[in-house]
N, CA, C and O atoms as CSV, one atom per row, in Angstrom:
chain,resi,resn,atom,element,x,y,z
A,1,MET,N,N,4.439,-10.734,9.738
A,1,MET,CA,C,4.066,-8.859,10.497
A,1,MET,C,C,3.142,-9.215,10.021
A,1,MET,O,O,2.680,-9.379,11.150
A,2,SER,N,N,2.047,-9.640,9.153
A,2,SER,CA,C,1.238,-8.975,9.323
A,2,SER,C,C,0.079,-10.680,9.776
A,2,SER,O,O,0.221,-11.891,9.610
A,3,THR,N,N,-1.027,-9.735,10.407
A,3,THR,CA,C,-2.038,-10.220,11.095
A,3,THR,C,C,-3.422,-10.794,10.044
A,3,THR,O,O,-4.145,-11.734,10.375
A,4,ILE,N,N,-3.572,-10.053,8.826
A,4,ILE,CA,C,-4.159,-9.898,8.122
A,4,ILE,C,C,-3.790,-11.080,7.581
A,4,ILE,O,O,-2.686,-11.625,7.578
A,5,ASP,N,N,-5.731,-11.725,6.723
A,5,ASP,CA,C,-5.787,-12.195,6.068
A,5,ASP,C,C,-5.604,-12.194,4.949
A,5,ASP,O,O,-6.683,-12.506,4.446
A,6,ILE,N,N,-4.771,-12.008,4.066
A,6,ILE,CA,C,-5.272,-11.149,2.673
A,6,ILE,C,C,-3.774,-11.896,1.788
A,6,ILE,O,O,-2.582,-12.015,2.070
A,7,GLU,N,N,-4.562,-12.237,0.735
A,7,GLU,CA,C,-3.336,-12.372,0.015
A,7,GLU,C,C,-3.091,-12.263,-1.336
A,7,GLU,O,O,-3.699,-12.342,-2.403
A,8,PRO,N,N,-1.574,-11.978,-0.757
A,8,PRO,CA,C,-1.554,-9.945,-2.351
A,8,PRO,C,C,-0.916,-10.369,-3.626
A,8,PRO,O,O,0.162,-10.959,-3.559
A,9,THR,N,N,-1.393,-10.164,-4.629
A,9,THR,CA,C,-1.181,-10.517,-6.041
A,9,THR,C,C,0.566,-10.165,-5.825
A,9,THR,O,O,1.421,-11.048,-5.882
A,10,ASP,N,N,0.895,-8.565,-5.546
A,10,ASP,CA,C,2.095,-7.768,-5.647
A,10,ASP,C,C,2.319,-7.338,-4.371
A,10,ASP,O,O,1.468,-7.076,-3.520
A,11,THR,N,N,4.044,-7.250,-4.241
A,11,THR,CA,C,4.202,-5.981,-2.477
A,11,THR,C,C,5.181,-5.015,-2.943
A,11,THR,O,O,6.395,-5.212,-2.968
A,12,VAL,N,N,4.737,-4.231,-3.216
A,12,VAL,CA,C,6.563,-3.193,-3.393
A,12,VAL,C,C,6.583,-3.402,-1.478
A,12,VAL,O,O,5.727,-3.311,-0.598
A,13,ASP,N,N,8.161,-3.741,-1.523
A,13,ASP,CA,C,8.342,-3.229,-0.096
A,13,ASP,C,C,8.927,-1.390,-1.171
A,13,ASP,O,O,9.391,-1.241,-2.301
A,14,ALA,N,N,8.655,-0.623,-0.324
A,14,ALA,CA,C,9.232,0.967,0.158
A,14,ALA,C,C,9.921,0.914,1.096
A,14,ALA,O,O,10.382,2.039,1.289
A,15,ARG,N,N,10.438,-0.131,2.178
A,15,ARG,CA,C,10.843,0.187,3.657
A,15,ARG,C,C,12.234,0.893,3.285
A,15,ARG,O,O,12.964,0.393,2.429
A,16,GLY,N,N,12.647,2.325,4.103
A,16,GLY,CA,C,13.621,2.444,4.135
A,16,GLY,C,C,13.608,3.972,3.432
A,16,GLY,O,O,14.367,4.885,3.755
A,17,ALA,N,N,12.448,4.044,2.276
A,17,ALA,CA,C,12.309,4.968,1.379
A,17,ALA,C,C,11.420,6.269,2.046
A,17,ALA,O,O,10.310,6.163,2.568
A,18,ALA,N,N,11.973,7.148,1.934
A,18,ALA,CA,C,11.313,8.554,2.871
A,18,ALA,C,C,9.691,8.507,1.618
A,18,ALA,O,O,9.257,7.853,0.670
A,19,CYS,N,N,9.372,9.565,2.391
A,19,CYS,CA,C,8.376,10.271,1.391
A,19,CYS,C,C,8.297,11.125,0.897
A,19,CYS,O,O,8.591,12.186,1.447
A,20,PRO,N,N,7.793,11.060,-0.575
A,20,PRO,CA,C,6.363,10.082,-0.836
A,20,PRO,C,C,6.587,9.713,-1.834
A,20,PRO,O,O,6.013,9.747,-2.923
A,21,GLY,N,N,8.236,9.002,-1.155
A,21,GLY,CA,C,8.544,7.630,-2.035
A,21,GLY,C,C,7.872,6.633,-2.424
A,21,GLY,O,O,7.694,6.290,-3.593
A,22,PRO,N,N,7.384,6.017,-1.261
A,22,PRO,CA,C,6.571,4.254,-0.409
A,22,PRO,C,C,5.615,4.981,-1.822
A,22,PRO,O,O,5.919,4.585,-2.948
A,23,LEU,N,N,4.743,5.793,-1.707
A,23,LEU,CA,C,3.281,5.962,-2.352
A,23,LEU,C,C,3.567,6.330,-3.648
A,23,LEU,O,O,2.719,6.089,-4.507
A,24,MET,N,N,4.879,7.012,-4.036
A,24,MET,CA,C,5.317,6.724,-4.746
A,24,MET,C,C,5.478,5.558,-5.947
A,24,MET,O,O,4.760,5.821,-6.911
A,25,ASP,N,N,6.048,4.667,-6.055
A,25,ASP,CA,C,6.344,3.486,-5.601
A,25,ASP,C,C,4.955,2.432,-5.499
A,25,ASP,O,O,4.746,1.750,-6.503
A,26,LEU,N,N,4.098,2.293,-4.442
A,26,LEU,CA,C,2.577,2.126,-5.198
A,26,LEU,C,C,2.404,2.938,-6.698
A,26,LEU,O,O,3.130,2.633,-7.643
A,27,ILE,N,N,1.799,3.558,-6.762
A,27,ILE,CA,C,1.780,4.309,-7.900
A,27,ILE,C,C,2.084,4.010,-8.856
A,27,ILE,O,O,1.844,4.742,-9.816
A,28,GLY,N,N,2.598,3.074,-8.977
A,28,GLY,CA,C,3.768,2.999,-10.380
A,28,GLY,C,C,3.208,1.786,-10.468
A,28,GLY,O,O,2.488,1.580,-11.445
A,29,ARG,N,N,3.343,1.060,-9.797
A,29,ARG,CA,C,2.680,-0.263,-9.293
A,29,ARG,C,C,1.461,-1.127,-10.044
A,29,ARG,O,O,1.213,-2.139,-10.700
A,30,VAL,N,N,0.709,0.471,-9.223
A,30,VAL,CA,C,-0.356,-0.151,-9.971
A,30,VAL,C,C,-0.738,0.363,-11.084
A,30,VAL,O,O,-1.838,0.098,-11.568
A,31,ARG,N,N,-0.080,0.982,-11.512
A,31,ARG,CA,C,-0.348,1.721,-12.980
A,31,ARG,C,C,-0.414,0.210,-13.713
A,31,ARG,O,O,-1.125,0.154,-14.716
A,32,SER,N,N,0.339,-1.145,-13.248
A,32,SER,CA,C,0.648,-1.839,-14.356
A,32,SER,C,C,0.689,-2.980,-13.723
A,32,SER,O,O,1.656,-3.733,-13.607
A,33,ALA,N,N,-0.969,-3.166,-13.087
A,33,ALA,CA,C,-1.757,-3.882,-12.437
A,33,ALA,C,C,-3.069,-3.750,-13.004
A,33,ALA,O,O,-3.733,-2.800,-13.420
A,34,SER,N,N,-3.215,-4.790,-12.913
A,34,SER,CA,C,-5.010,-4.777,-13.455
A,34,SER,C,C,-6.258,-5.147,-12.653
A,34,SER,O,O,-6.369,-6.016,-11.788
A,35,SER,N,N,-7.035,-4.422,-13.058
A,35,SER,CA,C,-8.821,-4.579,-12.406
A,35,SER,C,C,-8.460,-5.694,-11.298
A,35,SER,O,O,-8.094,-6.762,-11.789
A,36,GLY,N,N,-8.504,-5.625,-9.639
A,36,GLY,CA,C,-8.648,-6.331,-8.866
A,36,GLY,C,C,-7.324,-6.869,-8.749
A,36,GLY,O,O,-7.570,-7.678,-7.854
A,37,ASP,N,N,-6.389,-6.987,-8.930
A,37,ASP,CA,C,-5.124,-7.247,-7.784
A,37,ASP,C,C,-4.931,-6.519,-6.786
A,37,ASP,O,O,-4.722,-5.309,-6.707
A,38,VAL,N,N,-4.994,-7.137,-6.186
A,38,VAL,CA,C,-4.193,-7.294,-4.149
A,38,VAL,C,C,-3.158,-6.353,-4.669
A,38,VAL,O,O,-2.767,-6.693,-5.786
A,39,ILE,N,N,-2.259,-4.629,-3.921
A,39,ILE,CA,C,-0.950,-4.824,-3.688
A,39,ILE,C,C,-0.980,-4.407,-2.762
A,39,ILE,O,O,-1.769,-3.579,-2.307
A,40,LEU,N,N,0.313,-5.153,-2.072
A,40,LEU,CA,C,0.648,-4.705,-0.513
A,40,LEU,C,C,1.650,-4.568,-0.113
A,40,LEU,O,O,2.603,-5.310,0.123
A,41,LEU,N,N,1.274,-2.707,0.052
A,41,LEU,CA,C,2.896,-2.343,0.525
A,41,LEU,C,C,3.075,-1.748,1.476
A,41,LEU,O,O,2.339,-0.953,2.061
A,42,LEU,N,N,4.260,-2.162,1.737
A,42,LEU,CA,C,5.013,-2.016,2.589
A,42,LEU,C,C,6.294,-1.223,3.688
A,42,LEU,O,O,7.483,-1.169,4.001
A,43,SER,N,N,5.469,-0.918,3.824
A,43,SER,CA,C,6.564,0.638,4.327
A,43,SER,C,C,6.808,0.609,6.033
A,43,SER,O,O,6.417,-0.116,6.948
A,44,ASP,N,N,7.847,2.047,5.895
A,44,ASP,CA,C,8.013,2.399,7.782
A,44,ASP,C,C,8.235,3.817,7.868
A,44,ASP,O,O,9.246,4.342,8.336
A,45,ALA,N,N,7.131,4.469,7.341
A,45,ALA,CA,C,7.354,5.652,6.883
A,45,ALA,C,C,6.048,6.341,7.666
A,45,ALA,O,O,5.073,6.304,6.916
A,46,GLU,N,N,5.713,7.021,9.086
A,46,GLU,CA,C,4.477,7.159,9.092
A,46,GLU,C,C,3.555,7.745,8.670
A,46,GLU,O,O,2.351,7.753,8.926
A,47,GLN,N,N,4.487,8.490,7.670
A,47,GLN,CA,C,3.933,9.631,6.658
A,47,GLN,C,C,2.363,8.412,6.309
A,47,GLN,O,O,1.215,8.456,6.753
A,48,SER,N,N,3.027,7.461,5.361
A,48,SER,CA,C,2.484,6.641,4.393
A,48,SER,C,C,0.878,6.636,4.952
A,48,SER,O,O,-0.246,6.692,4.455
A,49,LEU,N,N,1.350,6.558,5.999
A,49,LEU,CA,C,-0.068,6.181,7.355
A,49,LEU,C,C,-1.565,7.633,5.995
A,49,LEU,O,O,-2.453,7.513,5.151
A,50,THR,N,N,-1.043,8.388,6.517
A,50,THR,CA,C,-1.427,9.707,5.719
A,50,THR,C,C,-2.065,10.233,3.722
A,50,THR,O,O,-3.151,10.644,3.312
A,51,ASP,N,N,-0.310,9.832,2.772
A,51,ASP,CA,C,-0.767,9.331,2.233
A,51,ASP,C,C,-1.584,8.447,1.307
A,51,ASP,O,O,-2.543,8.702,0.578
A,52,VAL,N,N,-0.983,7.449,1.531
A,52,VAL,CA,C,-2.194,6.210,0.833
A,52,VAL,C,C,-3.497,6.554,1.270
A,52,VAL,O,O,-4.466,6.438,0.519
A,53,SER,N,N,-3.597,7.006,2.535
A,53,SER,CA,C,-5.316,6.746,2.594
A,53,SER,C,C,-5.859,7.954,1.634
A,53,SER,O,O,-6.989,7.747,1.192
A,54,GLU,N,N,-5.209,9.250,1.215
A,54,GLU,CA,C,-6.218,10.689,0.783
A,54,GLU,C,C,-6.098,10.118,-0.054
A,54,GLU,O,O,-7.249,9.915,-0.443
A,55,TRP,N,N,-4.904,9.267,-1.223
A,55,TRP,CA,C,-4.081,8.944,-2.449
A,55,TRP,C,C,-5.402,8.037,-3.209
A,55,TRP,O,O,-5.687,8.349,-4.366
A,56,VAL,N,N,-6.324,6.723,-2.403
A,56,VAL,CA,C,-7.030,6.317,-2.383
A,56,VAL,C,C,-8.137,6.786,-2.347
A,56,VAL,O,O,-9.146,6.096,-2.200
A,57,ASP,N,N,-8.135,7.879,-2.458
A,57,ASP,CA,C,-9.578,9.252,-1.764
A,57,ASP,C,C,-9.806,9.878,-3.234
A,57,ASP,O,O,-10.848,10.122,-3.843
A,58,GLU,N,N,-8.416,10.051,-3.588
A,58,GLU,CA,C,-8.627,10.317,-4.750
A,58,GLU,C,C,-8.633,9.791,-5.836
A,58,GLU,O,O,-8.691,10.553,-6.802
A,59,THR,N,N,-8.572,8.225,-6.102
A,59,THR,CA,C,-9.229,7.533,-7.135
A,59,THR,C,C,-10.038,7.161,-6.968
A,59,THR,O,O,-10.849,7.674,-6.196
A,60,ASP,N,N,-10.376,5.319,-8.048
A,60,ASP,CA,C,-10.676,4.338,-7.978
A,60,ASP,C,C,-10.684,3.322,-6.748
A,60,ASP,O,O,-11.581,2.513,-6.507
A,61,ASN,N,N,-9.471,3.525,-5.988
A,61,ASN,CA,C,-8.905,2.001,-5.955
A,61,ASN,C,C,-8.975,1.810,-4.132
A,61,ASN,O,O,-8.447,2.811,-3.647
A,62,GLU,N,N,-9.238,1.287,-3.530
A,62,GLU,CA,C,-9.837,0.805,-2.686
A,62,GLU,C,C,-8.997,-0.055,-1.184
A,62,GLU,O,O,-8.840,-1.272,-1.095
A,63,LEU,N,N,-8.442,1.275,0.149
A,63,LEU,CA,C,-7.790,0.884,0.399
A,63,LEU,C,C,-8.259,-0.330,0.761
A,63,LEU,O,O,-9.461,-0.069,0.817
A,64,ILE,N,N,-8.131,-1.886,1.149
A,64,ILE,CA,C,-9.306,-2.109,1.651
A,64,ILE,C,C,-8.044,-2.886,3.156
A,64,ILE,O,O,-8.093,-4.040,2.729
A,65,ALA,N,N,-7.378,-2.967,4.052
A,65,ALA,CA,C,-6.785,-2.994,5.494
A,65,ALA,C,C,-5.754,-2.460,5.658
A,65,ALA,O,O,-5.070,-2.191,4.670
A,66,VAL,N,N,-5.371,-2.179,6.781
A,66,VAL,CA,C,-3.951,-1.596,7.319
A,66,VAL,C,C,-3.763,-3.242,8.340
A,66,VAL,O,O,-4.400,-4.195,8.789
A,67,ASP,N,N,-2.222,-2.564,8.228
A,67,ASP,CA,C,-1.799,-3.717,9.393
A,67,ASP,C,C,-0.308,-2.769,9.783
A,67,ASP,O,O,0.609,-2.432,9.033
A,68,GLU,N,N,-0.492,-2.542,11.121
A,68,GLU,CA,C,-0.428,-2.135,12.271
A,68,GLU,C,C,0.181,-2.394,13.202
A,68,GLU,O,O,0.452,-1.618,14.119
A,69,SER,N,N,0.732,-4.422,13.031
A,69,SER,CA,C,1.101,-4.761,14.102
A,69,SER,C,C,2.603,-5.128,14.268
A,69,SER,O,O,3.146,-5.887,15.071
A,70,GLY,N,N,3.074,-4.418,13.341
A,70,GLY,CA,C,4.857,-5.019,13.936
A,70,GLY,C,C,5.409,-3.765,13.339
A,70,GLY,O,O,4.636,-2.986,12.782
A,71,ASP,N,N,6.226,-3.602,13.387
A,71,ASP,CA,C,7.738,-2.646,13.319
A,71,ASP,C,C,7.069,-1.157,12.285
A,71,ASP,O,O,6.933,0.060,12.412
A,72,ASP,N,N,6.785,-2.338,11.173
A,72,ASP,CA,C,6.385,-1.670,9.801
A,72,ASP,C,C,4.755,-1.265,9.798
A,72,ASP,O,O,3.929,-1.162,10.705
A,73,TYR,N,N,4.674,-1.047,8.043
A,73,TYR,CA,C,3.172,-0.935,7.575
A,73,TYR,C,C,2.930,-1.588,6.454
A,73,TYR,O,O,3.421,-1.430,5.336
A,74,GLY,N,N,1.983,-2.476,6.907
A,74,GLY,CA,C,1.408,-2.883,5.212
A,74,GLY,C,C,0.221,-2.429,5.041
A,74,GLY,O,O,-0.777,-2.853,5.625
A,75,PHE,N,N,0.253,-1.447,4.148
A,75,PHE,CA,C,-0.923,-1.380,3.020
A,75,PHE,C,C,-1.218,-1.820,1.799
A,75,PHE,O,O,-0.429,-1.830,0.854
A,76,TYR,N,N,-2.845,-2.357,1.772
A,76,TYR,CA,C,-3.675,-3.847,0.762
A,76,TYR,C,C,-4.358,-2.837,0.384
A,76,TYR,O,O,-5.009,-2.073,1.095
A,77,VAL,N,N,-4.190,-2.817,-0.986
A,77,VAL,CA,C,-5.049,-1.971,-1.604
A,77,VAL,C,C,-4.950,-2.746,-2.667
A,77,VAL,O,O,-3.930,-3.332,-3.029
A,78,GLU,N,N,-6.615,-2.774,-3.486
A,78,GLU,CA,C,-6.852,-3.074,-4.410
A,78,GLU,C,C,-6.730,-2.387,-5.904
A,78,GLU,O,O,-6.902,-1.171,-5.808
A,79,VAL,N,N,-6.528,-2.737,-7.006
A,79,VAL,CA,C,-6.802,-2.351,-7.722
A,79,VAL,C,C,-8.162,-1.656,-8.357
A,79,VAL,O,O,-8.949,-2.602,-8.391
A,80,ALA,N,N,-9.008,-0.222,-9.000
A,80,ALA,CA,C,-10.268,-0.418,-9.207
A,80,ALA,C,C,-9.692,-1.579,-10.584
A,80,ALA,O,O,-10.518,-2.178,-11.272
């Protein structure tokens, strides 16, 4: 799927979940992650494009890449 060369620390596969499920799954994983970890969120919900972007704007975490190359979206989030 990915054309992005980033090795995630962990992956959250939220494909098939309705919004805001993918974001909630991501937040749960970020809470248990260490600073500097990169979490890859896989989602097939188009609303995740907005949800994840808005959430990282409100937190110290960073959205370092978004992969829209396949049928799903891949969000690479670096934990603050």
